ZAMARGU-4260 file (C-alpha; in steps of 0.2 Angstrom, whole numbers, plus 5000, padded with zeros to 4 digits):
<rodrens>
0) 5040/5197/5257 | 5022/5203/5260 | 5010/5189/5263 | 5000/5184/5247 | 4981/5185/5247
5) 4972/5170/5253 | 4962/5160/5240 | 4946/5167/5247 | 4952/5185/5245 | 4958/5181/5227
10) 4941/5174/5222 | 4933/5189/5230 | 4945/5201/5221 | 4942/5193/5204 | 4924/5197/5205
15) 4924/5215/5212 | 4939/5222/5203 | 4951/5234/5212 | 4951/5240/5229 | 4960/5257/5230
20) 4977/5256/5238 | 4981/5267/5253 | 4990/5283/5250 | 5008/5283/5255 | 5009/5299/5265
25) 5028/5300/5265 | 5030/5300/5247 | 5012/5306/5241 | 5014/5294/5227 | 4997/5291/5221
30) 4981/5301/5216 | 4965/5294/5210 | 4959/5296/5192 | 4943/5305/5190 | 4929/5293/5185
35) 4940/5278/5186 | 4943/5265/5199 | 4962/5263/5197 | 4975/5273/5206 | 4988/5283/5196
40) 5006/5280/5201 | 5015/5297/5202 | 5034/5301/5202 | 5044/5295/5217 | 5057/5308/5223
45) 5071/5302/5234 | 5081/5315/5244 | 5099/5312/5247 | 5107/5314/5264 | 5126/5311/5259
50) 5135/5311/5243 | 5149/5299/5240 | 5160/5298/5224 | 5165/5280/5218 | 5183/5287/5213
55) 5186/5291/5231 | 5183/5273/5235 | 5196/5268/5222 | 5186/5266/5206 | 5197/5269/5191
60) 5183/5272/5177 | 5196/5266/5164 | 5185/5252/5156 | 5199/5240/5159 | 5201/5237/5178
65) 5186/5229/5187 | 5179/5242/5198 | 5166/5230/5207 | 5174/5231/5224 | 5176/5250/5225
70) 5158/5253/5218 | 5150/5241/5231 | 5160/5248/5245 | 5154/5265/5240 | 5136/5259/5240
75) 5137/5250/5256 | 5145/5265/5265 | 5132/5277/5258 | 5118/5265/5265 | 5125/5262/5282
80) 5128/5281/5285 | 5110/5284/5282 | 5108/5285/5263 | 5111/5297/5249 | 5119/5297/5232
85) 5133/5287/5225 | 5141/5298/5211 | 5149/5291/5195 | 5159/5305/5187 | 5164/5304/5168
90) 5172/5287/5164 | 5169/5269/5160 | 5166/5258/5175 | 5169/5240/5171 | 5160/5230/5185
95) 5152/5213/5189 | 5136/5213/5198 | 5133/5227/5211 | 5119/5227/5224 | 5109/5243/5227
100) 5106/5245/5246 | 5091/5254/5254 | 5091/5273/5253 | 5104/5274/5240 | 5103/5282/5223
105) 5116/5280/5209 | 5119/5297/5200 | 5127/5295/5183 | 5136/5310/5175 | 5132/5313/5157
110) 5148/5304/5151 | 5148/5290/5164 | 5146/5272/5158 | 5143/5257/5169 | 5149/5242/5159
115) 5146/5224/5164 | 5160/5211/5163 | 5159/5196/5151 | 5162/5184/5166 | 5147/5174/5173
120) 5158/5171/5188 | 5155/5190/5192 | 5137/5188/5194 | 5129/5179/5210 | 5117/5165/5208
125) 5101/5164/5217 | 5082/5162/5214 | 5076/5173/5200 | 5060/5174/5190 | 5061/5167/5172
130) 5045/5164/5161 | 5034/5165/5177 | 5043/5153/5188 | 5057/5155/5201 | 5072/5146/5196
135) 5091/5147/5199 | 5099/5160/5189 | 5112/5174/5188 | 5107/5191/5196 | 5108/5207/5186
140) 5122/5219/5183 | 5113/5231/5195 | 5101/5222/5207 | 5093/5225/5224 | 5084/5213/5235
145) 5072/5218/5249 | 5078/5236/5248 | 5068/5252/5250 | 5070/5270/5243 | 5082/5266/5229
150) 5086/5274/5213 | 5097/5277/5197 | 5097/5294/5189 | 5108/5305/5178 | 5112/5306/5159
155) 5124/5292/5159 | 5123/5275/5152 | 5122/5257/5158 | 5128/5243/5146 | 5126/5225/5148
160) 5139/5213/5141 | 5132/5205/5126 | 5142/5189/5129 | 5131/5186/5144 | 5114/5188/5136
165) 5104/5174/5130 | 5092/5161/5137 | 5094/5145/5148 | 5097/5129/5140 | 5099/5111/5144
170) 5118/5113/5145 | 5117/5129/5155 | 5101/5129/5165 | 5104/5145/5174 | 5095/5161/5169
175) 5106/5174/5161 | 5109/5190/5170 | 5097/5205/5167 | 5103/5222/5166 | 5094/5230/5181
180) 5083/5219/5193 | 5075/5225/5209 | 5067/5210/5218 | 5054/5213/5232 | 5059/5232/5233
185) 5048/5247/5236 | 5050/5266/5232 | 5060/5265/5217 | 5065/5279/5205 | 5074/5277/5188
190) 5076/5293/5178 | 5086/5300/5164 | 5099/5287/5159 | 5100/5276/5144 | 5103/5257/5143
195) 5111/5245/5130 | 5109/5226/5131 | 5101/5213/5120 | 5094/5196/5121 | 5090/5198/5139
200) 5079/5210/5149 | 5085/5228/5152 | 5074/5232/5167 | 5065/5217/5177 | 5055/5223/5191
205) 5049/5208/5202 | 5038/5208/5217 | 5040/5227/5218 | 5029/5242/5222 | 5029/5261/5221
210) 5040/5263/5205 | 5043/5278/5195 | 5052/5276/5178 | 5054/5292/5168 | 5064/5299/5154
215) 5074/5283/5150 | 5081/5278/5133 | 5081/5259/5132 | 5089/5249/5118 | 5089/5231/5116
220) 5089/5228/5098 | 5099/5214/5090 | 5091/5200/5100 | 5075/5195/5109 | 5077/5206/5125
225) 5063/5215/5133 | 5064/5234/5138 | 5054/5234/5154 | 5047/5219/5162 | 5034/5222/5176
230) 5033/5205/5185 | 5020/5204/5199 | 5022/5222/5204 | 5010/5236/5209 | 5009/5255/5208
235) 5021/5257/5193 | 5023/5273/5183 | 5032/5273/5166 | 5033/5290/5158 | 5041/5298/5143
240) 5053/5284/5139 | 5060/5280/5122 | 5061/5261/5120 | 5067/5251/5105 | 5069/5232/5107
245) 5070/5215/5099 | 5056/5207/5110 | 5042/5217/5120 | 5046/5235/5124 | 5035/5233/5139
250) 5029/5216/5146 | 5017/5215/5160 | 5016/5198/5169 | 5012/5189/5185 | 5018/5171/5186
255) 5014/5155/5177 | 5004/5139/5181 | 5000/5133/5199 | 5016/5141/5206 | 5010/5159/5201
260) 4992/5155/5204 | 4996/5150/5222 | 5008/5165/5226 | 4994/5176/5219 | 5006/5191/5217
265) 4995/5202/5205 | 5002/5215/5193 | 4991/5230/5196 | 4990/5249/5195 | 5001/5252/5180
270) 5002/5268/5171 | 5011/5270/5154 | 5011/5287/5147 | 5020/5298/5134 | 5031/5284/5128
275) 5038/5280/5110 | 5040/5261/5106 | 5048/5251/5092 | 5049/5232/5092 | 5057/5221/5080
280) 5053/5203/5086 | 5036/5203/5095 | 5025/5217/5102 | 5027/5235/5109 | 5016/5231/5124
285) 5013/5213/5129 | 5001/5210/5143 | 5004/5192/5148 | 5006/5178/5143 | 5011/5174/5161
290) 4995/5179/5170 | 4993/5167/5184 | 4993/5180/5198 | 4982/5191/5188 | 4984/5208/5179
295) 4973/5223/5182 | 4971/5242/5181 | 4983/5246/5167 | 4982/5263/5159 | 4991/5267/5142
300) 4990/5285/5136 | 4998/5297/5124 | 5010/5284/5116 | 5017/5282/5099 | 5020/5264/5092
305) 5032/5266/5078 | 5035/5248/5074 | 5030/5231/5079 | 5034/5214/5072 | 5016/5207/5078
310) 5004/5220/5086 | 5006/5236/5095 | 4997/5229/5110 | 4995/5211/5112 | 4985/5204/5127
315) 4989/5185/5129 | 4986/5170/5141 | 4983/5152/5139 | 4971/5139/5146 | 4980/5133/5162
320) 4985/5150/5167 | 4969/5155/5177 | 4967/5171/5186 | 4962/5187/5177 | 4966/5202/5166
325) 4954/5216/5169 | 4953/5235/5168 | 4964/5238/5153 | 4962/5256/5145 | 4972/5264/5131
330) 4969/5281/5125 | 4976/5294/5112 | 4988/5282/5103 | 4997/5283/5086 | 5001/5266/5078
335) 5011/5263/5062 | 5023/5250/5054 | 5016/5235/5062 | 5017/5218/5053 | 5002/5211/5063
340) 4991/5225/5067 | 4985/5237/5081 | 4978/5225/5094 | 4976/5206/5097 | 4968/5196/5111
345) 4975/5178/5112 | 4969/5172/5129 | 4968/5153/5125 | 4984/5148/5117 | 4999/5160/5120
350) 5016/5155/5128 | 5023/5139/5135 | 5011/5127/5144 | 5017/5126/5162 | 5022/5109/5169
355) 5009/5111/5182 | 4995/5121/5174 | 4979/5127/5183 | 4966/5114/5181 | 4947/5115/5177
360) 4937/5131/5173 | 4948/5140/5185 | 4962/5138/5173 | 4953/5149/5160 | 4958/5167/5162
365) 4944/5179/5166 | 4944/5195/5156 | 4935/5211/5159 | 4934/5229/5154 | 4945/5232/5140
370) 4944/5250/5133 | 4953/5257/5118 | 4949/5275/5112 | 4956/5289/5101 | 4968/5278/5091
375) 4976/5284/5074 | 4982/5269/5064 | 4993/5271/5048 | 4991/5256/5036 | 4991/5242/5049
380) 4987/5225/5042 | 4973/5221/5054 | 4964/5233/5066 | 4959/5221/5079 | 4962/5202/5080
385) 4951/5199/5095 | 4944/5181/5092 | 4955/5173/5105 | 4943/5174/5119 | 4937/5157/5127
390) 4918/5154/5125 | 4917/5147/5143 | 4922/5164/5149 | 4918/5178/5137 | 4926/5195/5139
395) 4914/5206/5149 | 4915/5224/5143 | 4925/5229/5127 | 4925/5247/5120 | 4933/5252/5104
400) 4929/5270/5099 | 4935/5285/5089 | 4948/5275/5078 | 4954/5283/5062 | 4967/5280/5048
405) 4970/5266/5036 | 4971/5247/5038 | 4971/5231/5028 | 4957/5222/5037 | 4945/5228/5050
410) 4939/5221/5067 | 4937/5202/5071 | 4930/5199/5088 | 4922/5183/5097 | 4915/5178/5114
415) 4912/5196/5120 | 4897/5203/5130 | 4893/5221/5133 | 4904/5227/5118 | 4903/5245/5112
420) 4909/5249/5095 | 4908/5267/5088 | 4916/5280/5077 | 4927/5268/5068 | 4932/5279/5053
425) 4946/5269/5044 | 4949/5267/5026 | 4958/5255/5014 | 4952/5239/5022 | 4945/5224/5012
430) 4930/5213/5017 | 4919/5218/5031 | 4924/5231/5044 | 4916/5222/5058 | 4916/5203/5060
435) 4909/5195/5075 | 4905/5178/5083 | 4895/5177/5100 | 4896/5195/5103 | 4882/5207/5110
440) 4882/5225/5114 | 4880/5241/5104 | 4887/5246/5087 | 4886/5229/5080 | 4874/5233/5066
445) 4879/5226/5049 | 4893/5215/5056 | 4898/5200/5046 | 4897/5183/5054 | 4914/5176/5059
450) 4917/5157/5058 | 4918/5150/5076 | 4936/5145/5081 | 4940/5129/5090 | 4946/5132/5108
455) 4956/5121/5120 | 4947/5111/5133 | 4951/5115/5152 | 4965/5106/5160 | 4960/5089/5168
460) 4961/5089/5187 | 4977/5081/5193 | 4977/5065/5204 | 4987/5074/5218 | 4983/5092/5223
465) 4997/5104/5220 | 5008/5110/5234 | 5020/5125/5233 | 5038/5119/5236
</rodrens>
């Protein structure tokens, strides 16, 4: 694994924002956005050297016999011979967990299905990320560890076994298997296939960089399973995906408490474009609440939010998380059928409190540069619920402009400096369109006064300094 930033570098980076990442010459993976500081992730293209067929290694594809050994042998041989494609022709391939190796892409024919077995014993146990902490747990149906140049493509389908989904409990403390899970990998391409798995994550990227996710159809309805979790990763492009989930369609996170704060693995340079979202339990895009490694440089553009149980976009953290959320931009969005509204900030009280939270003022998450423009809303209950910013660390820089449509209530914001509110042309709301407390900037004329909220105090300093172990 790459060495984490030192605390000195961390504090420096919090103050100065992004330092542009170097170009990867071999893949030409990134180009700078005009007039922006972030780096835009581009598509990753992997060129095959050899092509192997899983049937030639003995896979039956009959949906009855476990094909795990044959599939793994095919992947291993492809990698050791220099890399290429492992082809799955038409069939239903029942398998336990399989490990992707460096320089290997799985190619799923249109009527090919990879189906997970219902037996926990078919999934290895190791350290995995769960709710921002590294714990013992089962690896995913398709996983990779410390691999480079890996991918899955084609028009086939990957199905988890719903008997394995769920969450750890006192009786079974092991984390349940995700569907697809690269850990500490780089140069990843997922394109064209569909997934089906509920009550657990469909795609969980952990400590990864240079990732291209395109043209996927992800389904995890029927339980609280996320679509795509980006967990302490950088340079990730998600484009033209259709995601319908129980829990978050996309969740961006970076660790929880002193463990995540000490590791300092930031989620940064994330592009989410041309996607369609529907969520039935929480939010379409959740940023946090596991933010202890920091989240920055997120671009959301040209997306349709078709349904959300809470808010289309939900930015969240908790006192005791620390670190930062900064440079979040969203443009050209359509939002409808939300039970909560379009946008919410809850930086002070979201998610489980960590057993070892970040103490003092450091434990209050720093927020900076949130920009939302060209948004069309259709009868959302609340346009913006943005009062959940801690007064000790106000949000520095908030733009809300060119918003149209219908809503039940308007904009509620608190503890923000350098706000810009303009061209809010919504109808149907009751009360005042703009409601503020401790906010300065432009476009605030005529705003109603919002009653101040009560916020959590910082976490007390522990008697013994934290040590990573």
